[in-house]
C-alpha positions as CSV (number, residue, x, y, z in Angstrom):
1,M,51.5,64.5,118.4
2,Q,54.9,62.8,117.8
3,R,54.9,64.1,114.3
4,V,54.2,67.7,115.4
5,L,57.0,67.5,118.0
6,A,59.4,66.0,115.4
7,L,58.5,68.8,112.9
8,A,59.0,71.5,115.6
9,A,62.3,70.1,116.7
10,A,63.5,69.9,113.1
11,L,62.6,73.5,112.4
12,V,64.3,74.7,115.6
13,V,67.6,72.8,114.9
14,L,67.7,73.9,111.3
15,A,67.2,77.6,112.2
16,P,70.9,78.2,113.2
17,P,72.4,76.9,109.9
18,A,69.7,78.8,108.0
19,V,70.7,82.0,109.9
20,A,74.3,81.4,109.0
21,L,73.5,80.9,105.3
22,A,71.4,84.0,105.2
23,F,74.2,85.9,107.0
24,I,76.6,85.0,104.3
25,Y,74.1,85.9,101.6
26,A,73.4,89.3,103.2
27,Y,76.9,90.4,104.1
28,G,79.3,88.4,102.1
29,V,81.5,90.4,99.6
30,N,84.0,89.1,97.1
31,A,87.1,91.1,97.9
32,A,90.4,89.4,98.9
33,H,92.6,91.3,101.4
34,W,95.3,90.9,104.0
35,D,96.2,87.2,104.5
36,H,93.8,86.1,101.8
37,L,95.5,88.4,99.2
38,L,98.6,86.2,99.5
39,T,96.6,83.6,97.6
40,A,97.3,85.6,94.4
41,E,100.7,84.0,94.5
42,L,99.2,80.6,94.6
43,F,97.1,81.2,91.5
44,D,99.9,83.0,89.7
45,Q,102.2,80.0,90.1
46,Y,99.4,77.7,89.1
47,Y,98.6,79.5,85.9
48,R,102.3,79.9,85.1
49,G,102.8,76.1,85.6
50,T,105.4,76.6,88.3
51,L,103.3,75.6,91.4
52,G,105.1,73.1,93.6
53,A,105.4,71.8,97.2
54,D,107.6,74.8,98.2
55,L,104.6,77.2,98.1
56,L,102.0,74.7,99.2
57,L,104.0,73.8,102.4
58,R,105.3,77.4,103.0
59,P,104.4,78.4,106.6
60,H,102.0,81.3,107.1
61,L,102.7,82.6,110.6
62,E,102.6,79.3,112.7
63,H,100.3,77.5,110.2
64,V,101.2,75.3,107.3
65,K,98.1,75.8,105.2
66,L,98.6,72.8,102.8
67,F,94.9,71.7,102.6
68,P,93.3,75.1,102.7
69,R,95.5,76.1,99.8
70,L,94.5,73.1,97.8
71,M,90.8,73.6,98.5
72,T,91.1,77.3,97.7
73,L,92.9,76.5,94.5
74,A,90.2,74.0,93.5
75,L,87.4,76.3,94.3
76,G,89.2,79.3,92.8
77,V,90.0,77.8,89.4
78,A,86.3,76.9,89.0
79,S,85.0,80.3,90.4
80,R,87.8,82.7,89.4
81,F,88.7,83.0,93.0
82,N,85.3,84.2,94.1
83,N,85.4,84.6,97.9
84,L,81.6,84.1,98.2
85,V,82.0,80.5,96.9
86,E,84.6,79.9,99.6
87,M,82.2,81.2,102.2
88,Y,79.5,78.8,101.2
89,A,82.0,76.0,101.1
90,Q,82.9,76.9,104.7
91,W,79.2,76.8,105.6
92,T,79.1,73.3,104.0
93,L,82.1,72.2,106.2
94,L,80.1,73.4,109.3
95,C,77.2,71.3,108.1
96,L,79.5,68.2,107.8
97,T,80.7,68.9,111.3
98,A,77.1,69.1,112.5
99,V,76.2,65.8,110.8
100,T,79.2,64.1,112.5
101,L,78.4,65.4,115.9
102,Y,74.7,64.4,115.5
103,G,75.8,60.9,114.6
104,V,78.0,60.7,117.6
105,L,75.2,61.9,119.9
106,R,72.8,59.4,118.4
107,R,75.3,56.6,118.9
108,T,76.4,57.4,122.4
109,T,73.1,58.4,124.1
110,A,69.8,56.8,124.6
111,L,68.1,59.7,122.8
112,A,66.1,59.2,119.6
113,G,63.5,60.8,117.5
114,W,62.5,64.4,118.2
115,R,64.2,64.3,121.6
116,L,67.5,63.7,120.0
117,T,66.9,66.5,117.5
118,A,65.8,68.9,120.2
119,C,68.8,68.1,122.3
120,F,71.1,68.9,119.4
121,T,69.9,72.5,119.2
122,P,72.5,74.0,121.6
123,I,75.2,72.4,119.6
124,A,73.8,73.8,116.4
125,L,73.6,77.2,118.0
126,L,77.3,77.2,118.8
127,L,78.4,75.8,115.5
128,F,76.5,78.2,113.2
129,T,76.7,81.4,115.4
130,P,77.2,84.6,113.4
131,R,79.6,85.6,116.2
132,Q,82.3,84.0,114.1
133,H,81.8,86.7,111.4
134,E,85.5,87.4,111.0
135,A,86.0,83.8,109.8
136,L,82.6,83.1,108.2
137,L,82.7,86.2,106.0
138,V,86.2,85.7,104.7
139,G,87.4,82.9,102.4
140,D,90.6,82.7,104.4
141,G,88.5,81.2,107.3
142,M,89.0,77.9,105.4
143,I,92.0,77.1,107.7
144,A,89.7,77.0,110.7
145,Y,86.7,75.1,109.2
146,L,88.9,72.4,107.6
147,C,90.6,72.0,110.9
148,I,87.4,71.7,112.8
149,V,85.6,69.2,110.6
150,S,88.8,67.1,110.4
151,A,89.4,67.2,114.1
152,V,85.8,66.2,115.0
153,T,86.0,63.4,112.4
154,A,89.3,62.1,113.7
155,L,88.0,62.0,117.3
156,A,84.8,60.3,116.2
157,L,86.8,57.6,114.3
158,L,89.2,57.0,117.1
159,Q,86.3,56.0,119.4
160,R,85.6,53.1,117.1
161,E,88.7,51.4,118.4
162,H,89.4,49.6,115.1
163,I,92.7,49.6,113.1
164,A,90.9,50.9,110.0
165,G,89.3,53.7,112.1
166,V,92.7,54.7,113.5
167,V,94.2,54.9,110.0
168,A,91.3,57.1,108.8
169,A,91.5,59.2,112.0
170,G,95.2,59.7,111.4
171,A,94.5,60.9,107.9
172,A,91.9,63.4,109.3
173,A,94.2,64.6,112.0
174,F,96.9,65.1,109.4
175,V,94.5,67.3,107.4
176,A,93.6,69.3,110.6
177,S,97.3,69.8,111.4
178,F,98.2,71.1,108.0
179,S,95.2,73.4,107.9
180,H,95.7,75.1,111.2
181,A,98.4,74.8,113.8
182,N,95.8,74.0,116.5
183,G,95.3,70.7,114.7
184,F,98.6,69.4,116.2
185,L,96.7,69.2,119.6
186,L,95.0,66.1,118.2
187,W,98.1,63.9,118.3
188,P,98.5,63.9,122.1
189,I,94.7,63.9,122.6
190,G,94.3,61.0,120.2
191,A,96.9,59.0,122.1
192,L,94.9,59.6,125.3
193,V,91.8,58.4,123.4
194,L,93.5,55.1,122.7
195,I,95.0,54.7,126.1
196,A,91.7,55.4,127.8
197,G,89.7,53.1,125.5
198,V,87.8,50.0,126.7
199,A,89.3,47.6,124.2
200,P,91.3,44.9,125.9
201,A,95.1,45.1,125.8
202,G,96.6,42.9,123.0
203,R,98.0,43.0,119.5
204,R,95.1,45.0,118.1
205,R,95.6,47.7,120.7
206,A,99.3,47.8,120.2
207,A,98.8,48.0,116.4
208,M,96.4,50.9,116.8
209,A,98.9,52.8,119.0
210,A,101.7,52.0,116.5
211,V,99.7,53.3,113.6
212,W,98.7,56.5,115.4
213,L,102.3,57.2,116.6
214,A,103.7,56.6,113.1
215,I,101.3,59.1,111.5
216,A,101.9,61.6,114.3
217,G,105.6,61.2,113.8
218,G,105.3,61.9,110.1
219,A,103.2,64.9,110.6
220,I,105.5,66.4,113.2
221,L,108.6,65.7,111.1
222,L,107.0,67.4,108.1
223,Y,106.1,70.4,110.2
224,V,109.6,70.7,111.7
225,L,111.1,70.6,108.2
226,H,109.0,73.6,107.4
227,W,109.3,75.2,110.8
228,P,107.7,78.7,110.8
229,D,109.8,81.5,112.2
230,T,106.8,82.8,114.2
231,A,106.1,79.5,115.9
232,G,107.5,80.8,119.1
233,A,104.6,83.3,119.3
234,N,104.7,85.7,122.3
235,L,106.2,83.5,124.9
236,S,108.2,86.3,126.5
237,Y,105.1,88.4,127.2
238,A,103.2,85.3,128.5
239,T,106.0,84.3,130.9
240,A,106.5,87.9,132.1
241,N,102.7,88.4,132.6
242,P,101.3,85.0,133.8
243,G,98.3,86.6,135.5
244,K,97.2,88.5,132.4
245,T,97.8,85.4,130.2
246,A,95.8,83.2,132.5
247,A,92.9,85.7,132.6
248,F,93.0,85.9,128.8
249,A,92.9,82.1,128.6
250,I,89.8,82.0,130.8
251,A,88.1,84.8,128.9
252,A,88.8,82.9,125.6
253,G,86.2,80.4,126.7
254,G,83.5,83.1,126.4
255,T,84.5,84.1,122.9
256,P,81.5,82.5,121.2
257,F,79.2,84.7,123.3
258,G,80.5,88.2,122.6
259,Q,83.4,90.5,122.0
260,A,83.3,92.7,125.1
261,P,85.9,91.5,127.6
262,R,83.3,91.6,130.4
263,I,81.1,89.2,128.5
264,Q,84.0,86.9,127.6
265,V,85.2,86.8,131.2
266,A,81.7,86.1,132.6
267,F,80.9,83.3,130.2
268,G,84.5,82.1,130.3
269,W,84.2,81.3,134.0
270,C,80.9,79.6,133.4
271,A,82.3,77.5,130.6
272,L,85.4,76.6,132.7
273,A,83.2,75.5,135.6
274,I,80.9,73.4,133.5
275,E,83.8,71.8,131.6
276,A,85.6,71.0,134.8
277,L,82.4,69.3,136.2
278,A,82.0,67.4,132.9
279,L,85.6,66.2,133.1
280,T,85.2,65.2,136.7
281,G,82.1,63.2,135.9
282,A,83.8,61.6,132.9
283,I,86.8,60.4,135.0
284,A,84.4,59.1,137.7
285,A,82.5,57.1,135.0
286,R,85.8,55.7,133.6
287,L,86.8,54.5,137.0
288,R,83.5,52.5,137.0
289,G,84.6,50.9,133.8
290,V,82.5,53.1,131.4
291,R,84.0,54.6,128.3
292,L,85.0,58.2,128.5
293,P,82.4,60.4,126.8
294,F,83.2,61.7,123.4
295,G,82.7,65.3,124.7
296,T,85.7,64.8,126.9
297,W,88.0,65.1,123.9
298,L,86.3,68.2,122.6
299,I,86.8,69.8,126.0
300,L,90.5,69.0,126.0
301,F,90.9,70.2,122.4
302,A,89.2,73.5,123.3
303,L,91.3,74.0,126.5
304,G,94.5,73.4,124.6
305,M,93.4,76.0,122.1
306,Q,92.6,78.5,124.9
307,A,96.2,78.1,126.2
308,L,97.7,78.5,122.7
309,I,95.6,81.5,121.9
310,A,96.5,83.1,125.3
311,V,100.2,82.6,124.7
312,G,100.0,84.0,121.1
313,R,97.4,86.8,121.5
314,T,97.5,88.2,125.1
315,G,100.1,90.8,124.3
316,E,98.1,92.2,121.3
317,D,94.5,91.8,122.4
318,V,94.5,92.1,126.2
319,G,91.7,94.6,127.0
320,L,90.1,94.2,123.6
321,G,88.8,90.7,123.9
322,V,89.6,87.5,121.9
323,P,88.9,88.1,118.2
324,S,85.7,86.5,116.8
325,R,87.6,84.3,114.3
326,Y,88.5,82.0,117.2
327,A,84.8,81.6,118.2
328,I,84.4,78.4,116.2
329,F,87.3,76.7,117.9
330,L,86.5,77.8,121.4
331,G,82.9,76.8,121.2
332,L,84.0,73.2,121.1
333,G,84.6,73.3,124.8
334,M,80.9,74.0,125.8
335,M,79.8,71.6,123.0
336,G,82.0,68.9,124.6
337,A,80.7,69.6,128.1
338,Y,77.1,69.4,126.9
339,M,77.6,66.2,124.9
340,A,79.5,64.6,127.8
341,A,76.7,65.4,130.2
342,L,74.1,63.9,127.8
343,E,76.2,60.8,127.4
344,L,76.7,60.4,131.1
345,R,72.9,60.5,131.5
346,V,72.8,57.0,130.1
347,S,74.0,55.8,133.5
348,A,71.0,57.5,135.0
349,R,73.1,59.7,137.3
350,R,71.2,62.8,138.5
351,E,74.3,65.0,138.5
352,A,74.7,64.5,134.8
353,R,71.1,65.5,134.1
354,W,71.6,68.7,136.0
355,L,74.9,69.3,134.3
356,A,73.4,68.9,130.8
357,A,70.6,71.4,131.8
358,A,73.2,73.9,133.1
359,A,75.3,73.6,130.0
360,A,72.3,74.1,127.7
361,M,71.2,77.1,129.7
362,V,74.7,78.7,129.4
363,I,74.8,78.1,125.7
364,L,71.3,79.5,125.2
365,A,71.9,82.6,127.3
366,G,75.3,83.1,125.7
367,S,73.8,82.7,122.2
368,V,71.5,85.7,122.9
369,T,74.5,88.0,123.3
370,G,76.6,86.2,120.7
371,Y,74.0,86.2,117.9
372,R,73.1,89.8,118.7
373,E,76.8,90.9,118.4
374,G,77.4,88.8,115.3
375,L,74.3,90.1,113.5
376,R,75.2,93.7,114.3
377,S,78.7,93.2,113.0
378,G,77.4,91.9,109.6
379,P,76.7,95.3,108.1
380,M,80.0,96.6,109.3
381,Q,81.9,93.7,107.8
382,R,80.0,94.2,104.6
383,D,80.8,97.9,104.4
384,A,84.5,97.2,105.1
385,R,84.7,94.7,102.3
386,L,83.0,97.0,99.9
387,M,85.7,99.6,100.6
388,V,88.3,96.9,100.1
389,E,86.7,96.1,96.7
390,Q,86.9,99.8,95.7
391,V,90.6,99.9,96.6
392,L,91.3,96.7,94.8
393,R,89.8,98.0,91.6
394,S,91.8,101.3,91.8
395,V,95.2,100.4,93.2
396,P,97.2,102.5,90.8
397,Q,95.2,105.5,92.0
398,Q,95.8,104.8,95.7
399,T,98.6,105.9,98.1
400,D,100.8,103.3,99.9
401,E,99.1,104.4,103.1
402,T,95.7,103.2,101.8
403,V,97.1,100.0,100.3
404,G,98.9,99.2,103.5
405,A,95.9,99.9,105.7
406,M,93.2,98.2,103.6
407,L,94.8,95.5,101.4
408,Y,98.2,94.3,102.7
409,P,100.6,95.7,105.4
410,F,103.5,95.8,102.9
411,P,102.2,98.0,100.0
412,A,104.8,97.0,97.4
413,H,103.9,93.3,97.8
414,G,100.2,94.2,98.0
415,R,100.4,95.9,94.6
416,L,102.1,92.9,93.1
417,Y,99.4,90.6,94.4
418,V,96.7,92.8,93.0
419,A,98.5,93.0,89.7
420,A,98.5,89.1,89.6
421,L,94.8,89.0,90.3
422,E,94.1,91.5,87.5
423,K,96.4,89.7,85.1
424,W,94.6,86.4,85.5
425,R,91.2,88.0,85.9
426,L,90.5,86.7,89.3
427,N,88.4,87.9,92.3
428,V,87.0,91.4,91.6
429,F,88.7,91.4,88.2
430,A,86.8,88.4,87.0
431,H,83.8,90.7,86.2
432,P,84.9,94.2,85.2
433,L,82.6,97.0,86.4
434,R,80.2,98.3,83.8
435,G,81.2,101.7,82.4
436,V,78.9,104.7,81.8
437,E,79.6,104.8,78.0
438,G,76.5,104.1,76.0
439,L,74.1,104.5,78.8
440,R,71.2,107.0,78.6
441,Q,71.9,110.2,80.6
442,D,69.0,110.8,83.0
443,P,68.5,114.6,83.3
444,A,66.9,114.3,86.8
445,P,69.6,114.5,89.4
446,P,69.6,111.9,92.2
447,T,68.8,112.7,95.8
448,S,72.3,112.8,97.2
449,Y,74.6,114.4,99.8
450,V,78.3,114.4,100.5
451,D,78.9,114.1,104.3
452,H,82.7,114.3,104.6
453,V,86.0,114.8,102.9
454,N,88.6,113.2,105.0
455,F,86.1,113.0,107.9
456,Q,85.5,116.7,107.9
457,P,82.2,118.3,106.9
458,V,82.2,119.9,103.4
459,K,81.4,123.6,103.1
460,P,79.6,124.6,99.9
461,G,81.9,126.5,97.5
462,V,84.9,126.2,99.8
463,A,87.9,124.3,98.2
464,V,89.7,121.7,100.3
465,P,93.4,121.8,99.7
466,F,95.7,118.8,99.5
467,A,99.4,118.3,99.2
468,A,100.9,115.7,96.9
469,G,100.7,112.0,97.9
470,R,97.9,112.5,100.4
471,T,95.0,110.1,100.9
472,I,91.5,111.5,100.0
473,I,88.3,109.9,101.4
474,I,84.9,111.2,100.4
475,S,81.7,109.7,101.9
476,G,78.0,110.4,101.6
477,W,74.8,108.9,100.3
478,A,72.6,108.8,97.2
479,F,69.6,107.1,95.9
480,D,67.6,107.1,92.7
481,E,64.9,109.8,93.0
482,R,62.9,108.3,90.1
483,T,62.5,104.9,91.8
484,S,63.5,105.6,95.5
485,R,65.9,102.6,95.1
486,P,69.6,102.2,95.5
487,F,71.8,102.5,92.5
488,A,73.7,99.5,91.0
489,S,77.2,101.0,91.0
490,G,78.9,104.2,90.2
491,Y,82.0,106.3,89.7
492,V,83.4,109.6,91.0
493,R,84.5,111.8,88.2
494,I,87.2,114.4,88.7
495,D,87.3,117.4,86.4
496,P,89.0,118.9,84.5
497,T,90.9,115.7,83.7
498,G,87.7,113.6,83.5
499,T,89.3,110.8,85.6
500,R,86.8,108.2,86.8
501,I,87.4,106.1,89.9
502,P,84.9,103.4,91.0
503,I,83.2,104.1,94.3
504,A,82.1,101.7,97.1
505,Y,78.4,102.0,96.8
506,G,75.8,100.2,98.9
507,L,77.1,101.0,102.4
508,A,74.5,100.8,105.1
509,R,72.7,104.1,105.8
510,P,69.6,103.3,107.9
511,D,69.5,107.0,108.9
512,V,68.9,108.0,105.3
513,A,66.3,105.3,104.8
514,A,64.4,106.4,107.9
515,S,64.5,110.1,107.0
516,Y,63.3,109.5,103.4
517,R,61.0,106.6,104.2
518,L,62.7,104.4,101.6
519,R,60.7,101.2,101.1
520,Y,63.6,99.2,99.9
521,R,67.1,98.4,101.2
522,V,68.9,100.9,103.4
523,N,72.2,100.4,101.6
524,V,72.4,103.8,99.9
525,G,75.7,105.0,101.3
526,Y,78.9,105.5,99.3
527,A,82.6,106.2,99.9
528,V,85.6,106.5,97.7
529,T,89.3,106.8,98.5
530,F,92.1,107.9,96.1
531,S,95.4,109.7,96.1
532,S,95.7,113.4,95.7
533,D,98.1,112.8,92.9
534,V,95.1,112.1,90.8
535,L,94.1,115.7,91.0
536,A,95.3,118.3,88.4
537,P,97.1,121.3,89.7
538,G,94.7,123.9,90.9
539,A,90.9,123.5,91.4
540,N,89.2,120.2,90.7
541,T,85.5,119.5,90.9
542,V,84.1,116.1,92.1
543,T,80.8,114.7,90.8
544,L,79.2,111.3,91.0
545,E,78.1,109.2,88.0
546,L,75.6,106.6,89.2
547,I,74.3,103.7,87.2
548,A,70.6,102.9,87.8
549,A,69.6,99.5,89.1
550,E,68.0,98.7,85.7
551,G,71.4,99.3,84.1
552,D,70.0,101.4,81.2
553,R,70.7,104.9,82.4
554,V,73.3,107.0,84.3
555,V,72.5,109.8,86.7
556,T,75.1,112.6,87.3
557,T,75.1,114.6,90.5
558,P,75.9,118.3,90.7
559,P,79.5,119.0,91.9
560,L,79.9,117.5,95.4
561,A,83.1,119.2,96.4
562,I,86.0,121.3,95.2
563,L,89.5,119.9,95.8
564,T,92.7,121.8,95.1
565,R,96.2,120.3,94.6
566,Q,98.9,122.5,96.1
């Protein structure tokens, strides 16, 4: 029976990391954009031999991303800046965080065997939730995951109350601080850990405090020397609207459980109440001479982040909810409350048992909405990245409007970053798209349809006029009639010039799959964007050239639309 329970507990606790891994596999796309597109400069300087501390320590908003840049560089040189490799590395960092928290739980509670594994399930649910899709499906999420694993490691080492542990904890906190600005919360929290410790006062305790303060001073000095211009965030809005800011901070506690503001507010209040009870129980235990639970420090870390996020984001996101990229940070609060309650159970206090049960129930209930929202967002994230990939591969044929909206807010800089990626054959340029030359032309046309041109239905035989410098977006669907399967890739061909532009193929179209009873994947949608300057004066016909999944033939559609350049 014990073996059966142990196996069942192991399967349950391994399910969340398995879901996260499958989530990346299903929806991850290699296409750098926005903040992550800046990494092109890092690789450009590296390959030119000019990379130095100036770029590595250059602030990005309020963050000094020293260690994420180093890790991205190491992974990128080996993988040609493949963002999928970064996503799997981020998942590995989550696994390391889980191992550390599991070790802490085993050391600080009376739990063992299958009971310990089963009790770790709520923590695993929060750590690996697909609700964090904005960070998990982008390589630039490295700043968050490096900060999280370093922060948890630092707090775990500080609890050892040994000089060597303090040195190692200081190194971990340094990594967290120079991965994400939230990591600087560790320095005052770490000082509290040492002050509230149970080690007797003396030279050893003074030495630990001196080491911690020395490392903290060095980290703060280095940050000040590279002070970011945006470090002030939105203080003026926060001070002028204290009520909205406080409400946003409370709602932030519910970020791991959904995007809708009502869900965030409801779970935010629940999280705040449970965390407050956990802190109260921890302080009462300390007054009895018991060490403060490890979860206490996770709660304080999360509360500090809620305050920072509210100050920095209320003005932009009020009414929209806290973005999902913060879910991994803010979930630490409920993890901490749950872990603190489990640790307080050692003293056989009934209140702690009820608190652990309440925390687990909130996490389980919230995970229902959080996982549902995250899994639904996966296809949308994937489609958006496929569109980014299409624009990356065709930047010279895009308007500044498209480059600014999809790649980087400053189009001139965005074009330079893309040119650097192409020069060094990185990211999408590491593997050029297969051309149609040399492929057998299949005479059977595909089953296809064009839905919209610039979000308007297309009328057969009616030309759509465009002025110069306009953005053109064509969308529709197509699948291989011979096999009823999606195509591998394709191009839009514009005649009479014969210009070919790669399309974003493989967009989710469950409606088409249902209508045609496709047995395979539902990703048969396509979209393409380009500038009207690509068109020749007068009438232009648009057709699709689609490469079969087997890669040995190309299928051409009848003309999809007629575009005229005025």
